[in-house]
Steps between C-alpha positions, in 0.01 A plus 500: 500500500536700182881498507527817710668318787278687749302285740142619517286436806211260465159611625348250743208313350235542765131574501552797732616851427696744710272792581597851605371540856220745573606839628229474766212260564188562295136393523452226243126493566465857368747479209574134426701571184729790410779518245717738304471348153431582136570869557230525765441476871215251498316270731181366646323678787222345706164670517415653833133409468479169310718198579447360149612816321852620431627796304779494245691825540797629303710811439722547194861592568553771238164666451365427850172401336296294745210259492295297744224252424338197658591143415187511277642798302264753653659841559568600858244750626774686689653622175205728425642776720772584249792348688637171628268287711564340839597172330786678323606653833501152657701365203764772534519452878545123456770554236688738730478243781620224268771678298574823688409855407824565308462198273130569428567869430795412275289244308212744451747783425377746760676729745379440853689769686407488863251779558502464879235228526714241326525413131166439327530317169133536406506877558803527269312341208342730243328259265147460381265209478598258225372166379766249614503121449328360807461145370876436482550624857212290633625199302844541660337513842306179433821333381675599825206363699529171308869478589411529869299178465799302371659255745850570636747303291871519418477383139401727207134599478357552146275788615810691608698425186524868410753557781860516378665159491815347365821694471538863593657691214719780623 
């Protein structure tokens, strides 16, 4: 063990991952995928009018630049008003339900002082529309969907090989 004489814990080799519990239940039908990753709050939001359409929405942490487009890379019509669309509102609401308002605000680097009606992360953002990488977010969503189709097993699963395995280095 490297000669240090310190026993290091071994990470269990399983095809499951410990997940931080949701702060509150959220509607997966409206926002099936939300994550704080790659310096953005990003996710997939279902269309309210077309069951076959979803929107890829994201907000950058530092600049608060935002973008929303369909799964076919067509810009969201709700962005023409000069501010965030309803899909971005749904994304922020789902993130707050999943991670909690403090964690989302800290990740996006905004101050959400309670103005009487409760903290509002979206209102605290002061970014502009930006062109953000929708294909990577949608690809991640499709990968997560594929993992849901995998059978329950206790041995390693190649599709989940990117999870940490082996020895934990302290």
